[in-house]
N, C-alpha and C positions, 0 to 999 in steps of 0.2 A: 411490469412490476417496477416500481420505483423504490430504490434502496431495499428495505425489508418489507415494503408494503405491497400487497396485492390489490390491484384496482379492478373493480367490476362495474360495468355500465349496464343498467337495466331499464326496461320500460314496462310499465304495468298500468292497470286501471283500478280505481277504487269506486265503490258504489256510494253515491250521495244519499245520505239518509233523508234529506228533505225533498229531493226531487225524484229519487229512484233511478237517476241516470248514471252512466259510467263516466268517470272523469279520468282521462289519460294523464299519466305522470311519467317523468323521467327521473332517474336517480344514479348517483355514483356512490359506490361503497368502497372504502379503503379499509383493509384488514391487515393486521400484523400480529406477530407473536413476539413480545419483547424478549430480549436476551435474558436468560436465567429463569424464564417462566415457561409454563406449558399451556397457558390460557390465551385465547385470541382476544384482541381489542379491536373494535370496529367503529368507524365513523360513517354515518349515512347522511348524504345531502340530497334533497329531492325538491321538485317543483312540478306544478302542472305543466303540461306540454306547451301551452300557450305562453306562460311566463318564461319557460325554458328558452323558447325561441326569441323572446324579447330581451334577453340579457342575463337571466339568472343562471344560465349554463356557465358563463364565465366566472361568476361569483362562486358557484359550487365547485368548479374545477380549481380555482385559486385556494379555496378553503381546504379541499381534499389534498391538494399538493403540499400544504403546510402541516399536514397531520403527522405527528410523531408520538410514539408511546414508549416510555422507558419505565423500568421498575422504580418504585418508590424506595428511598433510602431505608435501610434496616433500622428498626426502632428498638429501644431497650424497654419499652413499655410492656407490661404484662397484659395478656388478654383476660378480661373478666368474663366469667360464665354468665350467660343470660339467665335472668330469673324466669321461672315457669309462668306461662300465660294462664290466667285463671278466667273462667267464664262463669258469671253469676246468672242464675235464672230468675 
């Protein structure tokens, strides 16, 4: 864990729609809960395993290491009610 971030490294495969083959991927997930909130914010960086080995791992790691999530400043704006959605047949 770095600062308030939880870092998770995962490997998985996706199924290619065009060829029907599995494509292995690697990913790093950074997750945090900003101070004063109870909701998690996540950043996911991934690449095919081939590109991962050719250098994208370093780029993803650098990007994930820079991840920060802080609450937005309080606003004095009022929330407008959403208008109902109508469906016409």
